[in-house]
VEXLO-31432 format. One record per residue: residue number from 1; z negated, y, x negated of N, C-alpha, C in turn. Coordinates in Angstrom, 3 decimals, decimal comma, m for minus. Layout:
+-----+----------+----------+----------+----------+----------+----------+----------+----------+----------+
: num :     n.up :  n.north :   n.east :    ca.up : ca.north :  ca.east :     c.up :  c.north :   c.east :
+-----+----------+----------+----------+----------+----------+----------+----------+----------+----------+
: NUM :        Z :        Y :        X :        Z :        Y :        X :        Z :        Y :        X :
...
+-----+----------+----------+----------+----------+----------+----------+----------+----------+----------+
***
This chain:
+-----+----------+----------+----------+----------+----------+----------+----------+----------+----------+
: num :     n.up :  n.north :   n.east :    ca.up : ca.north :  ca.east :     c.up :  c.north :   c.east :
+-----+----------+----------+----------+----------+----------+----------+----------+----------+----------+
:   1 :    3,388 :  m20,196 :  m71,738 :    4,393 :  m19,277 :  m71,248 :    4,376 :  m18,005 :  m72,088 :
:   2 :    4,606 :  m18,142 :  m73,366 :    4,541 :  m17,001 :  m74,263 :    5,738 :  m16,074 :  m74,126 :
:   3 :    6,912 :  m16,638 :  m74,053 :    8,119 :  m15,832 :  m73,972 :    8,758 :  m15,980 :  m72,599 :
:   4 :    8,715 :  m14,919 :  m71,793 :    9,346 :  m14,998 :  m70,469 :   10,847 :  m15,239 :  m70,577 :
:   5 :   11,346 :  m16,092 :  m69,711 :   12,777 :  m16,378 :  m69,674 :   13,380 :  m15,665 :  m68,465 :
:   6 :   14,099 :  m14,568 :  m68,691 :   14,646 :  m13,826 :  m67,551 :   15,653 :  m14,619 :  m66,734 :
:   7 :   16,236 :  m15,678 :  m67,319 :   17,170 :  m16,475 :  m66,534 :   16,442 :  m17,346 :  m65,517 :
:   8 :   15,125 :  m17,319 :  m65,530 :   14,307 :  m18,038 :  m64,543 :   13,848 :  m17,095 :  m63,430 :
:   9 :   14,340 :  m15,856 :  m63,438 :   14,022 :  m14,876 :  m62,402 :   15,267 :  m14,699 :  m61,544 :
:  10 :   15,091 :  m14,809 :  m60,240 :   16,211 :  m14,665 :  m59,315 :   15,865 :  m13,634 :  m58,262 :
:  11 :   16,718 :  m12,613 :  m58,110 :   16,570 :  m11,632 :  m57,039 :   17,516 :  m11,997 :  m55,908 :
:  12 :   16,981 :  m12,023 :  m54,684 :   17,784 :  m12,341 :  m53,502 :   17,792 :  m11,108 :  m52,595 :
:  13 :   18,937 :  m10,492 :  m52,465 :   19,078 :   m9,268 :  m51,678 :   18,989 :   m9,548 :  m50,179 :
:  14 :   18,886 :   m8,476 :  m49,414 :   18,821 :   m8,570 :  m47,961 :   20,189 :   m8,741 :  m47,313 :
:  15 :   20,205 :   m8,680 :  m45,998 :   21,402 :   m8,943 :  m45,198 :   22,607 :   m8,126 :  m45,653 :
:  16 :   22,444 :   m6,836 :  m45,791 :   23,562 :   m5,964 :  m46,157 :   23,560 :   m5,606 :  m47,639 :
:  17 :   22,641 :   m6,163 :  m48,408 :   22,524 :   m5,829 :  m49,825 :   23,550 :   m6,551 :  m50,676 :
:  18 :   23,440 :   m6,322 :  m51,985 :   24,336 :   m6,997 :  m52,927 :   23,693 :   m7,030 :  m54,310 :
:  19 :   24,377 :   m7,694 :  m55,209 :   23,913 :   m7,767 :  m56,591 :   24,023 :   m6,413 :  m57,289 :
:  20 :   24,700 :   m5,461 :  m56,670 :   24,873 :   m4,134 :  m57,262 :   23,991 :   m3,077 :  m56,599 :
:  21 :   23,111 :   m3,497 :  m55,691 :   22,240 :   m2,558 :  m54,995 :   21,155 :   m1,985 :  m55,893 :
:  22 :   20,421 :   m1,019 :  m55,354 :   19,375 :   m0,333 :  m56,107 :   18,298 :   m1,279 :  m56,631 :
:  23 :   17,844 :   m2,194 :  m55,806 :   16,772 :   m3,109 :  m56,224 :   17,251 :   m4,029 :  m57,346 :
:  24 :   18,405 :   m4,629 :  m57,167 :   18,943 :   m5,532 :  m58,191 :   19,177 :   m4,778 :  m59,494 :
:  25 :   19,688 :   m3,571 :  m59,412 :   19,951 :   m2,768 :  m60,606 :   18,659 :   m2,435 :  m61,333 :
:  26 :   17,647 :   m2,010 :  m60,588 :   16,354 :   m1,698 :  m61,192 :   15,764 :   m2,921 :  m61,881 :
:  27 :   15,779 :   m4,050 :  m61,198 :   15,183 :   m5,269 :  m61,749 :   15,959 :   m5,792 :  m62,959 :
:  28 :   17,283 :   m5,715 :  m62,923 :   18,086 :   m6,142 :  m64,087 :   17,794 :   m5,270 :  m65,300 :
:  29 :   17,490 :   m3,991 :  m65,059 :   17,126 :   m3,102 :  m66,165 :   15,815 :   m3,521 :  m66,815 :
:  30 :   14,907 :   m4,047 :  m66,023 :   13,608 :   m4,498 :  m66,543 :   13,670 :   m5,904 :  m67,112 :
:  31 :   14,505 :   m6,739 :  m66,528 :   14,601 :   m8,146 :  m66,918 :   16,060 :   m8,503 :  m67,206 :
:  32 :   16,610 :   m8,031 :  m68,341 :   18,000 :   m8,358 :  m68,668 :   18,203 :   m9,875 :  m68,688 :
:  33 :   19,265 :  m10,319 :  m68,061 :   19,518 :  m11,753 :  m67,966 :   19,062 :  m12,347 :  m66,644 :
:  34 :   18,311 :  m11,567 :  m65,875 :   17,860 :  m12,008 :  m64,560 :   19,079 :  m12,297 :  m63,676 :
:  35 :   18,952 :  m13,280 :  m62,814 :   20,039 :  m13,624 :  m61,899 :   19,929 :  m12,803 :  m60,618 :
:  36 :   21,044 :  m12,301 :  m60,154 :   21,098 :  m11,539 :  m58,905 :   22,456 :  m11,776 :  m58,257 :
:  37 :   22,658 :  m12,969 :  m57,713 :   23,964 :  m13,267 :  m57,111 :   24,139 :  m12,588 :  m55,753 :
:  38 :   25,370 :  m12,576 :  m55,291 :   25,663 :  m12,081 :  m53,943 :   25,614 :  m13,254 :  m52,972 :
:  39 :   24,988 :  m13,024 :  m51,827 :   24,935 :  m14,025 :  m50,760 :   25,606 :  m13,428 :  m49,531 :
:  40 :   26,454 :  m14,188 :  m48,897 :   27,181 :  m13,734 :  m47,703 :   27,119 :  m14,816 :  m46,632 :
:  41 :   27,431 :  m14,409 :  m45,414 :   27,503 :  m15,360 :  m44,318 :   26,173 :  m15,544 :  m43,612 :
:  42 :   26,143 :  m16,500 :  m42,676 :   24,914 :  m16,771 :  m41,929 :   23,836 :  m17,388 :  m42,840 :
:  43 :   22,627 :  m17,411 :  m42,354 :   21,485 :  m17,866 :  m43,146 :   21,678 :  m19,276 :  m43,691 :
:  44 :   22,205 :  m20,195 :  m42,895 :   22,355 :  m21,569 :  m43,401 :   23,325 :  m21,632 :  m44,582 :
:  45 :   24,389 :  m20,828 :  m44,554 :   25,319 :  m20,789 :  m45,694 :   24,654 :  m20,180 :  m46,922 :
:  46 :   23,878 :  m19,135 :  m46,701 :   23,156 :  m18,498 :  m47,807 :   22,153 :  m19,481 :  m48,418 :
:  47 :   21,455 :  m20,226 :  m47,576 :   20,473 :  m21,187 :  m48,081 :   21,153 :  m22,306 :  m48,867 :
:  48 :   22,298 :  m22,749 :  m48,396 :   23,058 :  m23,778 :  m49,121 :   23,457 :  m23,264 :  m50,511 :
:  49 :   23,925 :  m22,015 :  m50,580 :   24,307 :  m21,415 :  m51,863 :   23,086 :  m21,262 :  m52,776 :
:  50 :   21,949 :  m20,887 :  m52,193 :   20,721 :  m20,747 :  m52,977 :   20,284 :  m22,089 :  m53,549 :
:  51 :   20,311 :  m23,117 :  m52,736 :   19,928 :  m24,455 :  m53,188 :   20,846 :  m24,931 :  m54,313 :
:  52 :   22,145 :  m24,693 :  m54,167 :   23,093 :  m25,089 :  m55,207 :   22,820 :  m24,342 :  m56,513 :
:  53 :   22,458 :  m23,079 :  m56,413 :   22,187 :  m22,267 :  m57,594 :   20,905 :  m22,705 :  m58,308 :
:  54 :   19,851 :  m22,966 :  m57,552 :   18,559 :  m23,310 :  m58,157 :   18,486 :  m24,768 :  m58,590 :
:  55 :   19,257 :  m25,617 :  m57,922 :   19,281 :  m27,032 :  m58,280 :   17,896 :  m27,648 :  m58,306 :
:  56 :   17,635 :  m28,436 :  m59,320 :   16,335 :  m29,108 :  m59,459 :   15,478 :  m28,439 :  m60,530 :
:  57 :   15,989 :  m27,362 :  m61,117 :   15,282 :  m26,655 :  m62,189 :   13,951 :  m26,102 :  m61,676 :
:  58 :   12,935 :  m26,127 :  m62,506 :   11,614 :  m25,632 :  m62,118 :   11,293 :  m24,340 :  m62,869 :
:  59 :   10,181 :  m23,714 :  m62,491 :    9,711 :  m22,517 :  m63,177 :   10,307 :  m21,217 :  m62,676 :
:  60 :   10,894 :  m21,226 :  m61,501 :   11,554 :  m20,034 :  m60,957 :   10,545 :  m18,981 :  m60,514 :
:  61 :   10,907 :  m17,735 :  m60,734 :   10,262 :  m16,594 :  m60,097 :   11,298 :  m16,052 :  m59,129 :
:  62 :   10,986 :  m16,112 :  m57,851 :   11,910 :  m15,648 :  m56,817 :   11,433 :  m14,308 :  m56,288 :
:  63 :   12,332 :  m13,335 :  m56,269 :   12,059 :  m12,016 :  m55,707 :   13,050 :  m11,830 :  m54,568 :
:  64 :   12,542 :  m11,710 :  m53,347 :   13,424 :  m11,598 :  m52,193 :   13,113 :  m10,387 :  m51,348 :
:  65 :   14,157 :   m9,716 :  m50,892 :   14,032 :   m8,523 :  m50,073 :   14,569 :   m8,784 :  m48,667 :
:  66 :   13,736 :   m8,532 :  m47,653 :   14,126 :   m8,641 :  m46,252 :   14,651 :  m10,054 :  m45,935 :
:  67 :   15,930 :  m10,194 :  m45,600 :   16,468 :  m11,537 :  m45,356 :   16,394 :  m12,379 :  m46,628 :
:  68 :   16,558 :  m11,744 :  m47,778 :   16,389 :  m12,443 :  m49,050 :   14,957 :  m12,922 :  m49,246 :
:  69 :   14,000 :  m12,178 :  m48,684 :   12,607 :  m12,609 :  m48,715 :   12,396 :  m13,845 :  m47,854 :
:  70 :   13,046 :  m13,863 :  m46,708 :   12,995 :  m15,054 :  m45,858 :   13,588 :  m16,246 :  m46,608 :
:  71 :   14,732 :  m16,047 :  m47,260 :   15,373 :  m17,129 :  m48,012 :   14,458 :  m17,648 :  m49,118 :
:  72 :   13,856 :  m16,729 :  m49,871 :   12,963 :  m17,120 :  m50,964 :   11,747 :  m17,867 :  m50,418 :
:  73 :   11,216 :  m17,410 :  m49,284 :   10,060 :  m18,067 :  m48,670 :   10,427 :  m19,467 :  m48,181 :
:  74 :   11,567 :  m19,591 :  m47,519 :   11,999 :  m20,905 :  m47,033 :   12,211 :  m21,873 :  m48,194 :
:  75 :   12,886 :  m21,415 :  m49,257 :   13,100 :  m22,291 :  m50,410 :   11,758 :  m22,713 :  m51,009 :
:  76 :   10,856 :  m21,764 :  m51,170 :    9,552 :  m22,052 :  m51,772 :    8,772 :  m23,062 :  m50,942 :
:  77 :    8,808 :  m22,919 :  m49,642 :    8,073 :  m23,849 :  m48,779 :    8,682 :  m25,249 :  m48,811 :
:  78 :    9,981 :  m25,333 :  m48,997 :   10,655 :  m26,637 :  m49,045 :   10,599 :  m27,273 :  m50,434 :
:  79 :   10,471 :  m26,441 :  m51,470 :   10,505 :  m26,918 :  m52,866 :    9,429 :  m26,218 :  m53,696 :
:  80 :    8,163 :  m26,298 :  m53,312 :    7,125 :  m25,531 :  m54,009 :    6,982 :  m25,876 :  m55,489 :
:  81 :    7,281 :  m27,093 :  m55,868 :    7,134 :  m27,489 :  m57,278 :    8,146 :  m26,791 :  m58,185 :
:  82 :    9,204 :  m26,215 :  m57,618 :   10,224 :  m25,544 :  m58,419 :    9,931 :  m24,064 :  m58,634 :
:  83 :    8,970 :  m23,517 :  m57,884 :    8,740 :  m22,070 :  m57,905 :    7,415 :  m21,755 :  m58,594 :
:  84 :    7,505 :  m20,920 :  m59,621 :    6,326 :  m20,479 :  m60,369 :    5,633 :  m19,332 :  m59,645 :
:  85 :    6,452 :  m18,403 :  m59,096 :    5,911 :  m17,232 :  m58,416 :    6,912 :  m16,737 :  m57,386 :
:  86 :    6,378 :  m16,206 :  m56,287 :    7,189 :  m15,694 :  m55,188 :    6,796 :  m14,244 :  m54,947 :
:  87 :    7,782 :  m13,340 :  m54,960 :    7,538 :  m11,923 :  m54,709 :    8,441 :  m11,507 :  m53,553 :
:  88 :    7,820 :  m11,055 :  m52,467 :    8,554 :  m10,749 :  m51,237 :    8,452 :   m9,263 :  m50,917 :
:  89 :    9,589 :   m8,650 :  m50,624 :    9,683 :   m7,232 :  m50,302 :   10,091 :   m7,093 :  m48,841 :
:  90 :    9,151 :   m6,698 :  m47,985 :    9,413 :   m6,583 :  m46,550 :   10,160 :   m7,812 :  m46,032 :
:  91 :    9,594 :   m9,000 :  m46,247 :   10,311 :  m10,233 :  m45,910 :   10,477 :  m10,429 :  m44,407 :
:  92 :   11,621 :  m10,914 :  m44,004 :   11,939 :  m11,128 :  m42,590 :   11,365 :  m12,463 :  m42,100 :
:  93 :   10,071 :  m12,673 :  m42,315 :    9,419 :  m13,925 :  m41,914 :    9,356 :  m14,086 :  m40,401 :
:  94 :    9,551 :  m12,988 :  m39,671 :    9,458 :  m13,047 :  m38,214 :   10,681 :  m13,684 :  m37,557 :
:  95 :   11,730 :  m13,915 :  m38,345 :   12,905 :  m14,577 :  m37,765 :   12,542 :  m16,015 :  m37,392 :
:  96 :   13,174 :  m16,558 :  m36,357 :   12,778 :  m17,880 :  m35,849 :   12,867 :  m19,012 :  m36,865 :
:  97 :   13,733 :  m18,875 :  m37,865 :   13,859 :  m19,930 :  m38,875 :   12,544 :  m20,157 :  m39,623 :
:  98 :   11,663 :  m19,165 :  m39,588 :   10,353 :  m19,280 :  m40,238 :    9,230 :  m19,257 :  m39,198 :
:  99 :    9,304 :  m18,305 :  m38,275 :    8,181 :  m18,067 :  m37,364 :    8,078 :  m19,075 :  m36,213 :
: 100 :    9,190 :  m19,661 :  m35,778 :    9,147 :  m20,586 :  m34,632 :    8,324 :  m21,827 :  m34,943 :
: 101 :    8,396 :  m22,288 :  m36,169 :    7,604 :  m23,442 :  m36,627 :    7,232 :  m23,158 :  m38,076 :
: 102 :    6,164 :  m22,364 :  m38,295 :    5,809 :  m21,987 :  m39,666 :    5,665 :  m23,207 :  m40,574 :
: 103 :    6,180 :  m23,096 :  m41,793 :    6,092 :  m24,214 :  m42,737 :    4,652 :  m24,566 :  m43,085 :
: 104 :    4,461 :  m25,751 :  m43,622 :    3,139 :  m26,151 :  m44,102 :    2,720 :  m25,209 :  m45,225 :
: 105 :    1,439 :  m24,921 :  m45,335 :    0,961 :  m24,022 :  m46,392 :    1,306 :  m24,522 :  m47,795 :
: 106 :    1,579 :  m23,571 :  m48,692 :    1,894 :  m23,877 :  m50,092 :    0,959 :  m23,080 :  m51,005 :
: 107 :    0,813 :  m23,589 :  m52,237 :   m0,088 :  m22,972 :  m53,213 :    0,629 :  m22,125 :  m54,257 :
: 108 :    1,871 :  m21,789 :  m54,035 :    2,626 :  m20,966 :  m54,974 :    2,070 :  m19,538 :  m54,935 :
: 109 :    1,729 :  m18,957 :  m56,083 :    1,281 :  m17,558 :  m56,088 :    2,342 :  m16,657 :  m55,462 :
: 110 :    1,921 :  m15,892 :  m54,452 :    2,851 :  m15,091 :  m53,664 :    2,342 :  m13,658 :  m53,562 :
: 111 :    3,227 :  m12,706 :  m53,833 :    2,913 :  m11,287 :  m53,724 :    3,876 :  m10,692 :  m52,708 :
: 112 :    3,315 :   m9,967 :  m51,719 :    4,136 :   m9,335 :  m50,690 :    3,885 :   m7,833 :  m50,719 :
: 113 :    4,971 :   m7,065 :  m50,609 :    4,898 :   m5,616 :  m50,417 :    5,543 :   m5,321 :  m49,070 :
: 114 :    4,797 :   m4,604 :  m48,214 :    5,321 :   m4,304 :  m46,879 :    4,922 :   m2,884 :  m46,495 :
: 115 :    5,879 :   m2,113 :  m46,015 :    5,647 :   m0,715 :  m45,665 :    5,055 :   m0,515 :  m44,288 :
: 116 :    4,185 :    0,483 :  m44,175 :    3,580 :    0,828 :  m42,886 :    4,602 :    1,464 :  m41,946 :
: 117 :    5,687 :    2,004 :  m42,499 :    6,711 :    2,664 :  m41,689 :    7,974 :    1,817 :  m41,573 :
: 118 :    7,830 :    0,514 :  m41,711 :    8,969 :   m0,402 :  m41,606 :    9,347 :   m0,535 :  m40,138 :
: 119 :   10,534 :   m0,064 :  m39,779 :   10,975 :   m0,117 :  m38,384 :   11,828 :   m1,356 :  m38,090 :
: 120 :   12,126 :   m2,158 :  m39,097 :   12,942 :   m3,362 :  m38,899 :   12,113 :   m4,640 :  m38,854 :
: 121 :   11,143 :   m4,750 :  m39,750 :   10,306 :   m5,947 :  m39,835 :    8,864 :   m5,498 :  m39,623 :
: 122 :    8,250 :   m5,858 :  m38,490 :    6,896 :   m5,383 :  m38,197 :    5,851 :   m5,934 :  m39,174 :
: 123 :    4,943 :   m5,057 :  m39,567 :    3,930 :   m5,371 :  m40,573 :    2,973 :   m6,484 :  m40,150 :
: 124 :    2,290 :   m6,329 :  m39,039 :    1,219 :   m7,271 :  m38,689 :    1,690 :   m8,705 :  m38,432 :
: 125 :    2,772 :   m8,925 :  m37,686 :    3,235 :  m10,313 :  m37,541 :    3,643 :  m10,925 :  m38,889 :
: 126 :    4,219 :  m10,112 :  m39,751 :    4,607 :  m10,596 :  m41,072 :    3,370 :  m10,978 :  m41,877 :
: 127 :    2,347 :  m10,121 :  m41,834 :    1,120 :  m10,412 :  m42,569 :    0,464 :  m11,700 :  m42,057 :
: 128 :    0,404 :  m11,862 :  m40,746 :   m0,213 :  m13,072 :  m40,170 :    0,527 :  m14,337 :  m40,623 :
: 129 :    1,844 :  m14,298 :  m40,590 :    2,623 :  m15,463 :  m41,033 :    2,403 :  m15,738 :  m42,519 :
: 130 :    2,414 :  m14,689 :  m43,326 :    2,205 :  m14,865 :  m44,773 :    0,820 :  m15,459 :  m45,040 :
: 131 :   m0,188 :  m14,973 :  m44,344 :   m1,550 :  m15,485 :  m44,531 :   m1,667 :  m16,945 :  m44,096 :
: 132 :   m0,889 :  m17,323 :  m43,117 :   m0,897 :  m18,694 :  m42,619 :   m0,247 :  m19,669 :  m43,608 :
: 133 :    0,818 :  m19,231 :  m44,278 :    1,637 :  m20,139 :  m45,078 :    1,337 :  m20,089 :  m46,582 :
: 134 :    1,015 :  m18,925 :  m47,111 :    0,849 :  m18,791 :  m48,563 :   m0,634 :  m18,713 :  m48,920 :
: 135 :   m1,165 :  m19,800 :  m49,478 :   m2,602 :  m19,876 :  m49,785 :   m3,021 :  m18,946 :  m50,908 :
: 136 :   m2,128 :  m18,681 :  m51,849 :   m2,429 :  m17,797 :  m52,987 :   m1,681 :  m16,483 :  m52,785 :
: 137 :   m2,115 :  m15,737 :  m51,776 :   m1,392 :  m14,550 :  m51,321 :   m2,068 :  m13,263 :  m51,769 :
: 138 :   m1,226 :  m12,352 :  m52,247 :   m1,638 :  m10,983 :  m52,547 :   m0,731 :  m10,102 :  m51,695 :
: 139 :   m1,276 :   m9,486 :  m50,645 :   m0,467 :   m8,736 :  m49,680 :   m0,746 :   m7,247 :  m49,849 :
: 140 :    0,277 :   m6,471 :  m50,210 :    0,142 :   m5,035 :  m50,431 :    0,784 :   m4,279 :  m49,268 :
: 141 :   m0,022 :   m3,500 :  m48,566 :    0,480 :   m2,615 :  m47,526 :    0,699 :   m1,255 :  m48,184 :
: 142 :    1,922 :   m0,753 :  m48,116 :    2,278 :    0,489 :  m48,802 :    2,827 :    1,510 :  m47,804 :
: 143 :    2,724 :    2,782 :  m48,162 :    3,252 :    3,857 :  m47,325 :    4,737 :    4,018 :  m47,641 :
: 144 :    5,542 :    3,221 :  m46,965 :    6,978 :    3,225 :  m47,250 :    7,721 :    2,653 :  m46,045 :
: 145 :    9,043 :    2,765 :  m46,093 :    9,906 :    2,237 :  m45,040 :   10,407 :    0,849 :  m45,432 :
: 146 :   11,287 :    0,284 :  m44,623 :   11,761 :   m1,080 :  m44,847 :   12,400 :   m1,272 :  m46,217 :
: 147 :   13,164 :   m0,327 :  m46,661 :   13,883 :   m0,494 :  m47,935 :   12,974 :   m0,381 :  m49,155 :
: 148 :   11,778 :    0,153 :  m48,988 :   10,774 :    0,238 :  m50,063 :   11,284 :    0,965 :  m51,309 :
: 149 :   12,109 :    1,995 :  m51,127 :   12,659 :    2,707 :  m52,285 :   11,560 :    3,294 :  m53,168 :
: 150 :   10,595 :    3,976 :  m52,566 :    9,508 :    4,584 :  m53,335 :    8,668 :    3,508 :  m54,017 :
: 151 :    8,326 :    2,484 :  m53,283 :    7,481 :    1,410 :  m53,802 :    8,141 :    0,679 :  m54,960 :
: 152 :    9,441 :    0,453 :  m54,874 :   10,160 :   m0,247 :  m55,949 :    9,957 :    0,449 :  m57,288 :
: 153 :    9,906 :    1,775 :  m57,275 :    9,725 :    2,547 :  m58,508 :    8,282 :    2,488 :  m59,007 :
: 154 :    7,338 :    2,254 :  m58,102 :    5,919 :    2,310 :  m58,452 :    5,334 :    0,957 :  m58,853 :
: 155 :    5,984 :   m0,121 :  m58,482 :    5,468 :   m1,456 :  m58,802 :    5,480 :   m1,662 :  m60,314 :
: 156 :    4,407 :   m2,225 :  m60,822 :    4,345 :   m2,583 :  m62,244 :    4,964 :   m3,977 :  m62,375 :
: 157 :    6,290 :   m3,995 :  m62,403 :    7,036 :   m5,239 :  m62,310 :    6,695 :   m6,245 :  m63,395 :
: 158 :    6,592 :   m5,791 :  m64,624 :    6,337 :   m6,739 :  m65,716 :    4,972 :   m7,405 :  m65,557 :
: 159 :    3,990 :   m6,671 :  m65,074 :    2,662 :   m7,258 :  m64,850 :    2,681 :   m8,251 :  m63,693 :
: 160 :    3,483 :   m7,971 :  m62,683 :    3,531 :   m8,865 :  m61,522 :    4,346 :  m10,124 :  m61,842 :
: 161 :    5,483 :   m9,952 :  m62,490 :    6,359 :  m11,094 :  m62,756 :    5,778 :  m11,978 :  m63,860 :
: 162 :    5,299 :  m11,375 :  m64,939 :    4,773 :  m12,137 :  m66,093 :    3,425 :  m11,589 :  m66,495 :
: 163 :    2,368 :  m11,820 :  m65,709 :    1,061 :  m11,221 :  m66,006 :    0,452 :  m11,651 :  m67,337 :
: 164 :    0,843 :  m12,803 :  m67,872 :    0,270 :  m13,270 :  m69,133 :    1,114 :  m12,889 :  m70,341 :
: 165 :    2,292 :  m12,353 :  m70,100 :    3,183 :  m11,991 :  m71,204 :    2,802 :  m10,602 :  m71,710 :
: 166 :    2,898 :  m10,409 :  m72,984 :    2,618 :   m9,072 :  m73,532 :    3,849 :   m8,206 :  m73,321 :
: 167 :    3,593 :   m6,949 :  m72,984 :    4,703 :   m6,015 :  m72,753 :    5,286 :   m5,571 :  m74,082 :
: 168 :    6,603 :   m5,395 :  m74,151 :    7,226 :   m4,976 :  m75,413 :    6,866 :   m3,555 :  m75,761 :
+-----+----------+----------+----------+----------+----------+----------+----------+----------+----------+
***
């Protein structure tokens, strides 16, 4: 994996987010060519669109925020062989689509960032679910709110997304 392929990186925004939001814009600046489509509608429609987009291609790095984190987690649990790395930002794992019957554990390297002041997605239930499902988990508790605006600026994205790649 000498040369990172940014077209293998997909950002999935949250419920009210878009491909033009702050997170997608920041990440596209770091990884030109990265995919950041818009997802609309209920979760099942979003998941159908995600599946169509990812197809059978392997080697994906999925970055999901809030509901997008839930989508990335669900896809990874259903198709672990297609995902190289999973990065979740305040993921909505507590929604029943994940929490009512947690998926079987997977070995995909997973990094989670979750704020102590998150008023939408509670920290501890999210951490427990992540620990239950993701065997290769790195869970970061940060002093931030649900949107993780401060944290997004502080994350060393290139090291997290491509730890073996040399920085330009």
